[in-house]
C-alpha positions in Angstrom: 23.6 5.5 3.8 25.6 5.8 0.6 24.8 3.8 -2.4 28.1 2.2 -3.5 26.9 -0.1 -6.3 24.5 0.0 -9.2 21.3 -2.1 -8.6 18.4 -2.7 -10.9 15.3 -4.5 -9.5 11.7 -5.2 -10.7 8.5 -6.1 -8.8 8.2 -9.2 -11.0 11.0 -10.6 -8.8 10.1 -9.3 -5.3 12.0 -10.1 -2.1 8.7 -10.8 -0.4 5.0 -11.1 -1.3 2.2 -10.7 1.3 -1.1 -12.0 0.0 -4.6 -11.5 1.5 -8.1 -11.7 0.1 -8.5 -9.5 -3.0 -5.0 -8.2 -2.8 -1.2 -8.6 -2.6 1.7 -6.5 -1.5 5.1 -7.0 -3.1 8.3 -5.8 -1.4 11.6 -4.9 -3.1 14.6 -4.0 -0.9 17.1 -1.8 -2.7 19.5 1.0 -1.7 18.7 0.7 2.0 15.0 1.1 1.4 12.0 -1.2 1.2 9.5 -0.2 -1.6 6.1 -1.8 -1.8 3.6 -2.3 -4.6 0.0 -2.7 -3.5 -2.5 -4.3 -5.9 -6.1 -4.5 -4.7 -9.1 -5.9 -6.7 -12.5 -4.2 -6.7 -14.3 -5.0 -3.5 -11.1 -4.8 -1.4 -11.3 -3.0 1.9 -8.5 -2.7 4.6 -10.8 -3.2 7.6 -12.4 -6.3 6.0 -9.4 -8.0 4.3 -6.4 -7.1 6.5 -7.9 -5.8 9.7 -9.4 -8.2 12.3 -12.7 -6.3 12.6 -14.8 -3.6 10.8 -13.8 -1.1 13.5 -10.0 -1.7 13.3 -7.9 0.8 11.4 -4.5 0.7 9.7 -1.9 2.1 12.1 0.9 2.3 9.5 1.8 5.6 7.9 2.2 5.6 4.1 4.0 7.8 1.6 3.3 6.7 -2.0 2.1 7.2 -5.5 -1.1 6.0 -7.1 -0.3 4.1 -10.4 -3.7 3.1 -11.5 -7.3 2.7 -10.2 -8.9 4.7 -7.4 -9.1 4.2 -3.6 -10.9 6.0 -0.8 -9.0 6.7 2.4 -10.8 7.9 5.5 -9.2 9.0 8.8 -10.3 11.0 11.8 -10.3 14.3 10.0 -10.2 13.5 6.3 -12.1 11.6 3.6 -10.5 11.5 0.2 -10.3 9.6 -3.1 -6.9 8.9 -4.5 -6.5 8.7 -8.3 -3.6 7.9 -10.7 -0.8 10.4 -10.4 -1.6 11.4 -6.8 1.3 11.4 -4.4 -0.1 10.6 -0.9 1.0 10.9 2.7 -1.5 9.1 5.0 -1.0 9.1 8.8 -1.8 6.1 11.0 -5.4 5.5 12.0 -7.2 5.1 8.6 -9.3 2.8 6.5 -9.1 2.4 2.8 -11.0 0.6 0.0 -11.1 0.3 -3.8 -13.5 2.7 -5.6 -15.0 1.4 -8.8 -14.5 -1.7 -10.8 -10.8 -1.3 -11.8 -7.9 -2.7 -9.7 -6.0 -0.2 -7.6 -2.2 -0.2 -7.8 0.1 2.0 -5.7 3.8 2.3 -4.8 4.8 2.7 -1.1 8.0 4.4 -0.2 7.3 4.7 3.6 5.6 2.1 5.7 6.1 -0.8 3.3 8.0 -3.0 5.9 5.2 -2.8 8.5 2.2 -3.0 6.1 0.1 -6.2 6.2 2.9 -7.9 8.1 2.3 -10.9 10.3 4.9 -9.7 12.8 
């Protein structure tokens, strides 16, 4: 897809906001892409606040950048902590949670449309 016009957007005016306990996910659609900004408060955990049970895992793949805070991500063969400046590629079948007492913020360039969606 070719970009044929100049566009300037900000997360302060998102196209969609998905809210859940201890977190929110803002989506901006621009240039044929959907970019998401995740903001999670201390104590947030995917399996508790988005999943329907402690055993459920996120089945969305993510490609993104950590802006601030720290989050753990655990999958079948990895267990990592992501920090500001990290660029991440996380395959489906994982759980994640905020580490420490600072909010975690990340930008998502892949998987944003499907993440925390009620569809």
